[in-house]
N, C-alpha and C positions, 0 to 999 in steps of 0.2 A: 523848288517850286517851279512849275512850268509857266512860261510867259502868259498864256491865256488865263490861267488861274490867278496869276498875279494881277492882271488887268481887272478881273472881276473884283478882287479884293480891294484894289485901289479905287474902283468905281464906287464901291459900297462905303468906303471910309474917306474918300477924297484923297488928293495927293499928299504924300508925306514930305514934300519939299516946298520950299518957297521959291517962286520964280523971280529972279532978279532981272533977267533980260530974256525976251522971247522974239524970235524972228517971225516974219510973215504977217499975215497969211499970203501965200502958202509958206509953210515951214521950210527953212533952209535944209532941214534934214530929210525932207519928204522922199527924195529919190536916191538916198544913200544906199549903196550896195555893200559897203565895207566901212569899218570904223577902226581907226588906230587909237591906241591908248597911251597917254603919257602921264607921268607922275611928277608932281611939284611939291617939294617939302620946304621951299624957301620961307614961307610964312608960318610954318607949323610951330605952335606953342605947346610945350609940355610943362605943366605946373607953372604957367604964366611966364615961362622963359622960352626964348627962341630955341629950337631943337639943337642947334650947334652949341649954344651956351650950356644947355642942359647936359648934353653928351660930354662936354669938356669937364663938367663937375663930377662925373661918375668915375668910379674905379673901373679898371679894364673889364672885369667880369660883368658888371652892371651895364657898361657901354655895349659890350657884345650882345647882351640879352636884349637891350632896347633896339639895337640894329637888327636883330632877328625878328623882333616885333614889327618893325617897319617893313622888312622884306616880306613877312607873312601877310601883312595888309595888302601890299602890292600884288603878291601872288594870288591871294584870295579874291581880290577885286577882279583881276584879269581872268582868272578861271571861271568865276561866276558869270561875268559878262559874256564870255565866250559861249557858255551854255545857254544863257538867257536870251541873247539877241538872235534874230532870224537872219542876220547877215554875218559875213566874215569879220572876225575880230583879230587884231594882231598888235603887238607892242610897237610903239613908235620908235623910229630910229632917225634922229636928226630933225631938221625943220620940216614942217608939213609941205607936201606938194601942192600945186595950184588948186586942185579940186578935191583934195584929201579931206575927208570928214574925220575929225579928231575930237576925242574927249580928253581934256586935261583934268586929272584928278588933283585938285589943290587941297591937300590936307591942311586945315587951318588950326585946329586945336584937338588935343586928345586928353582925356582923363583915363589913366590906366586902370584905376579902380583897384580893389583888393578883395580877397575872400579869406576871411579869418572866422574862427568859431564865433566870436562875440561881435564882430564888426564887419559889415559888408558894404563896399562902395562900388556901385555899378560903373562899368567902363562906358565911356562916351567918345564918339568921334564926330567932329564938326568938319564938314567938307563942302567945298564949292566944286561943282562939275561945270567946266567951261567947254562948251561945244563950239567948234569952229569949222569953217570950210576954207581950206587954204590957210592963210595967215589971219583971216578975219573972224573974230569971235561973233557968234550968231545967237547963242542961247546960253544962259547961265542959271543953274539952279543951286540952291543952298539946302543942305541937309544936316540934321543932327540924328545920329544913330546911337541908341543905348542898348547895351547888353547887360543883363542882370548878372551880378556876381552871385553864383549859386553853386550847389554841388554838381549841377550839370555843366557849368562853365567855371570851374575853380581857378583856371590858369590864365594869367594875363594875356599871353600870346594867343591863346585860343579865343578869348573874348574879343580882342582887337581884330583878329582875322574874321570872326563872325560879323563884327560891325562893318568891316570893309565889304564883305560879301553882301550884306543887306543894302549897303550903299550901291553896290553894283546892280542889285535887283531893282532899286529905284531908278537907276540910270537906264536900265533896259525898259522899264515901264514908261519913262519919259520919252525915250527914243521911239517906242512903238506908238505912243499917242501922237507924237510929232510926225511920224510917217503917214498918218491918216489926215493930218491937218493941212 
C-alpha cells in the first residue's frame, strides 16, 4: 500500500496505535531526512515467557524455526518501512549519532497462532515503536497487530512477517503525520 493511500485509510479509521509519548509541537521528527531502524527483543514474551527462556525450552529444530520467525519479522519490518517512508531508511549499527533519527522496534509479546482444520488461532504482535533523536526518546507509540490464521496465511512465519510489515506501515503513517506537525 502506498503511503498516501495509507494516510487516507488512517484518517478514515483513526490511528491504529496508542500514543504513549509525543514530542512537540513542533514534532521532533519534522525535519528528518533519514531514519535508522533498530530491533529490541529484550522484553519479548512468547506464551508468557521471556523469549530466551522460551527458546531454551525448545528442541533444536523448533528453536531454529522460531529464530527464523524473528528474523523474518525484522526483515519484513525493515523492507516495508523502506518502501513506505519518503526518506532514506537503513538498519542501525551501534549507538545513535547526535542528530540521528532512529526508530527502535521493541517487540513486547507475540502469539504465534496456528492454522489447523478444526482450530484456528490468529497470530498477534504487540510492539512499542520508540522514536528518538540522538540518545533522547521523543515519541513512543504502542501497537497490536493481528493476522488471521487462514488458508491465505496458513504458516506461522508468514503471519508474523505480515504482522511486522503492518507494524511498519503504521510506523510510516505515524512518521508522515509527525513530519507535518
